C-alpha positions as CSV (number, residue, x, y, z in Angstrom):
1,N,0.7,0.1,0.1
2,I,0.9,3.8,-0.4
3,A,0.6,5.3,2.4
4,G,-0.8,9.4,1.7
5,S,3.0,11.0,2.4
6,D,4.2,8.7,-0.4
7,V,1.5,10.6,-2.9
8,N,2.1,13.9,-1.7
9,N,5.8,13.7,-1.3
10,L,5.9,11.6,-5.5
11,W,2.7,14.5,-6.4
12,N,5.5,16.9,-5.0
13,S,8.6,15.9,-6.7
14,M,7.2,15.4,-10.0
15,Y,5.5,19.0,-10.0
16,A,7.9,21.3,-7.9
17,T,10.9,19.5,-8.2
18,T,11.1,17.7,-12.0
19,L,8.6,19.5,-13.7
20,S,9.5,23.2,-12.6
21,D,13.4,22.5,-13.8
22,I,12.7,21.2,-16.9
23,E,10.4,24.0,-17.9
24,L,13.1,26.5,-16.9
25,I,15.4,23.9,-18.9
26,I,12.9,24.7,-21.7
27,K,12.5,28.3,-21.1
28,K,16.5,29.4,-20.7
29,A,16.6,27.2,-24.4
30,N,14.6,29.1,-26.5
31,D,16.2,32.2,-25.0
32,P,16.8,34.0,-29.0
33,A,20.4,34.8,-27.3
34,V,21.5,31.4,-26.7
35,L,18.8,29.4,-28.7
36,S,19.4,25.9,-28.2
37,P,17.0,23.3,-29.2
38,H,19.0,20.3,-28.4
39,Y,18.4,21.4,-24.9
40,A,14.9,21.8,-25.3
41,G,14.7,18.8,-26.9
42,V,15.4,16.6,-24.4
43,A,13.4,18.7,-21.4
44,K,10.8,17.8,-24.1
45,I,11.1,14.1,-24.6
46,L,11.1,14.6,-20.2
47,K,8.6,15.9,-19.5
48,A,6.2,13.9,-21.8
49,Y,7.5,10.4,-20.2
50,T,6.7,12.7,-16.6
51,Y,3.0,13.5,-17.5
52,Q,2.8,9.9,-18.9
53,L,4.0,9.3,-15.5
54,L,1.5,11.3,-13.9
55,V,-1.3,10.3,-16.0
56,D,-1.3,6.8,-15.2
57,A,-1.3,7.3,-11.5
58,W,-3.7,9.5,-11.2
59,G,-6.2,10.3,-14.5
60,N,-7.0,13.8,-14.6
61,V,-4.0,16.4,-13.3
62,P,-2.9,19.4,-14.2
63,Y,-0.9,20.1,-17.3
64,T,-1.9,23.4,-19.3
65,D,-2.4,25.6,-16.7
66,A,0.7,23.5,-14.8
67,I,4.0,24.7,-13.8
68,K,3.0,28.8,-14.5
69,F,5.2,29.4,-11.3
70,T,3.2,32.4,-9.8
71,D,1.2,33.3,-12.4
72,N,-0.7,30.6,-11.9
73,L,-1.1,29.0,-8.4
74,K,-4.8,27.1,-9.0
75,P,-4.0,25.0,-12.1
76,K,-7.0,23.8,-13.4
77,F,-6.5,19.3,-14.0
78,D,-7.2,18.3,-18.0
79,D,-8.9,15.4,-18.7
80,G,-6.1,11.5,-19.1
81,A,-6.9,11.3,-22.4
82,A,-6.2,14.7,-23.6
83,I,-2.6,15.5,-21.9
84,Y,-1.8,11.7,-23.5
85,D,-3.0,13.5,-27.4
86,D,-0.9,16.2,-26.0
87,I,2.2,14.1,-25.2
88,I,2.1,12.6,-28.5
89,K,2.9,15.9,-30.0
90,L,5.2,17.4,-27.6
91,L,7.6,14.0,-28.3
92,D,7.2,15.1,-31.7
93,E,8.5,18.5,-30.8
94,G,11.5,17.2,-28.5
95,I,12.4,14.6,-31.5
96,K,12.8,17.7,-33.9
97,D,14.4,19.8,-31.5
98,I,17.3,17.4,-30.8
99,N,17.6,16.6,-34.8
100,A,18.3,20.3,-35.1
101,T,21.0,21.8,-37.4
102,S,22.0,23.8,-34.9
103,S,22.1,24.8,-31.1
104,V,24.0,27.5,-29.3
105,K,24.6,24.2,-27.0
106,S,24.0,20.8,-26.4
107,P,23.8,18.9,-23.5
108,E,26.8,16.5,-23.7
109,A,28.5,15.6,-20.7
110,N,25.4,17.4,-18.8
111,S,23.2,14.3,-19.3
112,T,23.1,12.3,-16.9
113,I,21.4,10.2,-18.4
114,F,22.8,10.0,-21.9
115,S,26.1,11.3,-21.2
116,G,28.9,12.0,-24.2
117,S,28.9,13.7,-27.6
118,F,25.5,15.6,-28.4
119,S,25.9,14.0,-32.0
120,A,26.1,10.3,-30.3
121,T,23.7,10.2,-28.2
122,K,21.4,12.2,-29.7
123,A,19.1,8.9,-31.5
124,K,18.5,7.7,-28.3
125,W,17.1,10.5,-27.4
126,E,14.8,9.6,-30.4
127,R,14.9,5.9,-29.4
128,T,13.9,6.8,-26.3
129,A,11.3,9.2,-27.4
130,N,9.9,7.0,-30.5
131,T,10.2,4.1,-28.2
132,L,7.6,5.6,-25.3
133,K,4.7,6.4,-27.5
134,M,4.6,2.9,-28.8
135,R,4.3,2.1,-24.7
136,M,1.6,4.8,-24.4
137,F,-0.3,3.5,-27.5
138,L,-0.3,0.3,-26.1
139,H,-2.4,1.1,-23.0
140,Y,-5.0,2.0,-25.6
141,S,-5.4,-2.0,-26.2
142,K,-9.1,-2.1,-24.6
143,L,-10.0,1.0,-24.8
144,D,-9.5,1.3,-28.5
145,R,-7.8,-1.3,-30.8
146,S,-7.9,0.1,-33.8
147,K,-6.4,3.2,-32.4
148,M,-3.2,0.7,-30.7
149,I,-2.6,-1.3,-33.3
150,A,-2.2,2.3,-35.9
151,G,-0.5,3.9,-33.1
152,I,2.0,1.3,-33.2
153,D,1.9,0.1,-37.0
154,G,2.7,4.3,-38.0
155,L,6.1,3.7,-36.0
156,V,7.8,0.4,-37.1
157,S,9.5,2.4,-39.7
158,A,10.9,4.8,-37.2
159,N,13.9,5.2,-34.9
160,V,13.1,3.0,-31.8
161,M,15.5,1.4,-29.1
162,T,17.6,-1.2,-31.4
163,S,19.7,-2.5,-28.1
164,N,20.2,-2.5,-24.5
165,G,23.0,0.1,-25.1
166,D,19.2,1.9,-25.4
167,N,18.2,1.6,-22.2
168,F,16.4,4.8,-20.8
169,E,17.9,5.0,-17.3
170,M,19.7,7.0,-14.5
171,P,22.7,5.3,-13.5
172,F,24.2,5.8,-10.4
173,F,27.6,5.8,-8.3
174,N,29.5,4.1,-5.9
175,V,29.5,7.5,-3.6
176,P,27.6,8.3,-0.4
177,R,24.3,9.4,-1.0
178,Q,24.9,9.3,-5.4
179,Q,23.7,5.8,-5.2
180,N,21.0,3.9,-6.3
181,P,17.8,4.9,-4.1
182,I,16.9,1.6,-3.6
183,H,20.0,0.1,-2.3
184,Q,19.9,3.2,-0.3
185,F,17.0,2.2,1.2
186,E,17.6,-0.6,1.6
187,A,20.7,0.7,3.4
188,D,19.0,3.3,5.8
189,R,15.7,1.6,7.2
190,A,16.9,-2.5,7.5
191,N,13.9,-5.1,6.9
192,Q,11.5,-3.4,5.6
193,L,12.1,-4.0,1.9
194,F,11.3,-7.7,-0.3
195,P,10.8,-10.0,-2.8
196,N,6.8,-10.1,-3.7
197,N,6.5,-13.8,-3.7
198,T,4.2,-13.3,-7.5
199,I,7.8,-12.7,-9.4
200,V,10.0,-14.6,-7.4
201,S,6.8,-17.4,-7.4
202,L,7.2,-16.8,-11.2
203,M,10.5,-17.4,-11.7
204,N,10.7,-20.7,-9.7
205,A,8.2,-22.1,-12.0
206,K,10.0,-21.7,-14.8
207,T,13.8,-22.3,-12.6
208,D,14.6,-18.4,-14.2
209,P,18.4,-17.8,-13.9
210,R,17.4,-14.4,-13.7
211,R,17.0,-15.0,-10.3
212,A,20.5,-15.6,-9.0
213,R,20.8,-12.0,-9.7
214,Y,17.3,-10.5,-8.8
215,F,17.7,-11.9,-5.7
216,T,19.9,-14.0,-2.7
217,S,18.5,-17.2,-2.1
218,F,16.8,-18.5,1.1
219,P,17.3,-20.2,3.3
220,F,20.8,-18.4,2.1
221,T,23.2,-21.4,0.5
222,F,26.2,-19.4,-0.4
223,D,24.9,-19.6,-4.2
224,K,24.7,-23.1,-5.2
225,P,22.9,-24.3,-7.8
226,N,20.2,-25.8,-5.8
227,S,19.3,-22.2,-4.3
228,K,16.0,-21.8,-3.4
229,Y,14.0,-18.4,-3.8
230,Q,11.2,-17.2,-1.0
231,G,9.0,-13.7,-1.7
232,A,7.0,-12.0,0.5
233,K,3.4,-12.1,0.3
234,G,1.3,-9.4,1.4
235,G,-0.6,-9.8,4.8
236,D,2.0,-12.4,5.8
237,A,3.5,-11.3,8.9
238,P,6.7,-9.6,9.9
239,S,9.7,-11.9,9.0
240,I,13.2,-11.7,7.7
241,K,13.1,-15.7,6.6
242,Y,13.2,-13.9,3.0
243,S,15.1,-13.4,-0.2
244,R,16.4,-10.3,-0.4
245,F,17.1,-7.6,-3.3
246,H,20.7,-8.1,-4.8
247,I,22.8,-7.6,-7.5
248,F,20.4,-6.0,-10.1
249,M,19.1,-3.4,-8.5
250,R,21.2,-3.0,-6.1
251,G,25.3,-3.0,-8.3
252,D,28.2,-5.8,-7.6
253,T,28.8,-6.6,-4.3
254,T,31.2,-8.8,-2.3
255,K,29.8,-11.5,1.0
256,A,31.0,-11.0,4.2
257,A,32.6,-14.0,5.8
258,N,29.5,-15.4,7.5
259,P,26.0,-13.5,6.3
260,I,23.4,-16.1,7.7
261,N,22.1,-16.5,10.8
262,S,20.8,-19.4,12.3
263,D,17.1,-19.6,10.7
264,G,19.0,-19.1,6.7
265,S,17.5,-16.0,6.4
266,L,20.7,-12.9,6.0
267,T,21.1,-9.6,7.7
268,N,21.0,-5.9,5.8
269,T,24.4,-6.6,6.0
270,S,25.1,-9.3,5.0
271,Y,26.1,-8.5,1.7
272,T,28.3,-4.6,0.7
273,Y,26.8,-3.6,-2.2
274,T,28.4,-0.6,-4.8
275,G,25.4,0.8,-5.0
276,T,25.8,1.7,-9.1
277,A,22.6,-0.8,-10.4
278,P,20.8,1.9,-12.2
279,I,17.1,2.8,-11.8
280,R,15.4,1.6,-15.1
281,M,12.7,3.0,-16.7
282,L,11.7,2.2,-20.7
283,T,14.0,-0.6,-22.4
284,F,15.0,-2.6,-24.9
285,A,13.3,-5.4,-23.0
286,E,9.9,-3.9,-23.0
287,Y,9.9,-2.7,-26.4
288,N,10.4,-6.6,-27.7
289,F,7.0,-6.8,-25.2
290,I,5.6,-4.0,-27.2
291,R,6.0,-5.0,-29.9
292,A,5.1,-9.4,-29.5
293,E,1.5,-8.1,-27.4
294,A,0.7,-5.9,-30.7
295,A,1.2,-8.7,-33.1
296,V,-0.4,-10.6,-31.2
297,L,-3.5,-7.9,-30.5
298,G,-3.7,-7.5,-34.6
299,A,-0.6,-4.7,-35.6
300,S,2.3,-6.1,-37.5
301,G,5.7,-7.8,-37.0
302,D,6.8,-11.2,-35.5
303,A,4.8,-11.7,-32.3
304,Q,7.2,-14.6,-31.9
305,A,10.2,-13.0,-33.1
306,F,9.4,-10.2,-30.7
307,Y,8.8,-12.6,-27.8
308,Q,12.1,-14.0,-27.5
309,A,13.6,-10.7,-28.2
310,G,12.4,-10.0,-25.2
311,I,13.2,-12.1,-22.9
312,R,17.1,-12.1,-24.5
313,A,17.4,-7.9,-23.9
314,S,15.9,-9.1,-20.0
315,M,19.0,-11.5,-19.5
316,E,21.3,-10.1,-21.3
317,S,20.9,-7.1,-19.4
318,A,20.4,-9.0,-15.5
319,G,24.3,-10.8,-16.3
320,V,22.6,-14.1,-17.8
321,A,25.1,-16.2,-20.3
322,T,24.4,-17.5,-23.2
323,A,24.1,-20.6,-23.0
324,A,21.3,-20.4,-20.2
325,I,19.4,-18.1,-22.2
326,D,19.7,-20.3,-24.8
327,A,17.9,-23.0,-22.6
328,Y,15.9,-20.9,-21.2
329,I,14.4,-19.8,-23.9
330,A,13.8,-23.2,-25.9
331,A,12.7,-24.5,-22.7
332,N,9.4,-21.5,-21.9
333,G,10.1,-19.5,-25.1
334,T,7.1,-20.2,-27.8
335,L,4.0,-18.3,-27.4
336,T,0.5,-21.3,-27.6
337,G,-2.4,-21.1,-27.4
338,S,-5.9,-18.0,-27.4
339,E,-4.8,-14.8,-28.2
340,T,-5.9,-14.4,-24.1
341,E,-3.1,-16.9,-23.4
342,K,-0.5,-15.5,-25.7
343,V,-0.5,-12.4,-24.0
344,K,-0.8,-13.9,-21.0
345,M,2.8,-15.4,-21.8
346,I,3.7,-12.5,-23.0
347,I,3.3,-9.7,-19.7
348,E,4.1,-12.5,-17.4
349,E,7.6,-12.1,-19.3
350,K,7.3,-8.8,-19.2
351,Y,6.8,-8.3,-15.8
352,V,9.5,-10.3,-14.5
353,A,11.5,-8.9,-17.4
354,S,10.9,-4.9,-16.0
355,F,12.0,-5.8,-12.3
356,G,11.9,-2.1,-10.5
357,V,10.7,-0.1,-13.3
358,V,8.0,2.7,-12.4
359,L,4.4,2.1,-13.1
360,E,4.5,0.2,-16.1
361,P,3.5,-3.4,-14.6
362,W,0.6,-2.2,-12.8
363,S,0.2,-0.2,-16.0
364,D,0.3,-3.7,-18.0
365,W,-1.8,-5.7,-15.0
366,R,-4.7,-2.4,-14.9
367,R,-5.0,-3.8,-19.1
368,T,-4.5,-7.2,-18.9
369,G,-5.0,-8.3,-15.4
370,F,-1.6,-11.2,-15.5
371,P,-0.1,-11.7,-14.3
372,V,-2.9,-12.1,-11.7
373,I,-2.5,-10.8,-8.2
374,T,-4.9,-11.2,-5.5
375,P,-5.1,-9.2,-2.1
376,P,-4.4,-10.1,1.1
377,S,-7.3,-11.4,2.8
378,N,-6.1,-9.0,5.8
379,A,-6.2,-6.0,3.3
380,I,-7.9,-2.5,4.3
381,I,-8.4,-2.3,1.1
382,P,-10.1,-4.8,-0.3
383,N,-9.9,-4.3,-4.4
384,V,-6.6,-3.8,-6.5
385,P,-5.8,0.3,-6.8
386,R,-6.7,1.1,-10.3
387,S,-5.3,4.8,-9.2
388,L,-3.9,6.6,-6.4
389,F,-5.7,9.2,-4.4
390,Y,-5.3,12.2,-4.9
391,P,-2.2,14.5,-2.5
392,Q,-5.0,15.8,0.1
393,S,-2.6,19.0,0.5
394,E,-3.6,19.5,-3.2
395,I,-7.5,19.2,-2.8
396,D,-7.2,21.1,0.3
397,L,-4.6,23.9,-1.2
398,N,-6.2,24.4,-5.3
399,S,-10.0,25.6,-5.7
400,N,-9.9,23.8,-8.9
401,A,-9.2,20.7,-8.2
402,P,-11.1,17.8,-8.3
403,K,-13.2,16.4,-5.6
404,Q,-11.5,13.3,-3.7
405,K,-11.4,10.4,-5.6
406,A,-14.7,8.3,-3.7
407,N,-12.0,5.1,-3.6
408,L,-8.7,3.6,-5.7
409,E,-11.2,1.6,-7.7
410,E,-11.6,4.7,-9.3
411,R,-10.0,4.0,-13.7
412,V,-7.4,6.3,-15.4
413,F,-9.0,6.9,-19.2
414,W,-8.0,3.9,-20.8
415,D,-8.2,1.1,-17.9
416,K,-11.6,1.0,-19.4
């Protein structure tokens, strides 16, 4: 469950920090004295990504009136579907700007996501923008399949992600307070965060080789081949008798001499991690699963080929050996059954591949119902949420805000 303070913090960080900084970059980049469309283009792509997350989490949100600073402290809320349409236009503007023939300033080494010569990295920004559009069009799969198909097919010849080297992700460093935030949470608040039973069980059922990179074993067996993995179920009594997040989420590691409790559980200091694992936001693996699902639903492309490419991209990103990848695909890489059964296979593999990707696994569940999840019997909220409550501070202070949602079962526009 997401506590009210967490919702407030997420909303405020997106509007008061991320989007306000992005808007200032766009404003400065459009100054005729230092006209810098390369900066404006990157900022527009980041703005579109941020608003996509906002709409997917809350539905209708401030957009056209937002980020006006002191000119408008009470922005109206725009319809989520209208925001989506405008985000597509914003991404097109961003692509045009990053490809401008002249720009007084370019991001270069100042970009933490795609760092280096802008002449080399601008293609990655364009691939991110077009792949993000594909993600958004896939979200129409339940609401308007024809629009989804047309949107995906209209991008098949576009510059999209072609390898894990194109992954849209934030890097981190082995420096205090510059490490991966999931790692920092683990280090600062021990024994509060464990892998969920849903993903662990799905991977256990297929003896998935990514487990050794995703999780520590439980009971801990010093990385022997017969290692077992245990996830935490919602509603479980407090315990530390589970696997823990491992290299994929926390970076490279060294193991203590005796990192094991008598019950087979690990302490929070059993491993020392670098904290350099990236936060993955949009990946080449996701691109392939988008194409696979879209093809099953009627868009162009070879669903089987994209399905296997998504599995391979995920496993390569996780550091799995080629022989193990080949063996896994041979055993699990064939789409079979009805349309619904094929979508289930794709989404379950995409769910595993999207470990750590914000919101998208939730969006996939809302669209497809996969993977199948059931609220714990002792849950305060009886059903799995379909959107988030608005921050109460926004309701209290913004006279143009809508009434608070009646419950968390209110759906965003594409979840109909």
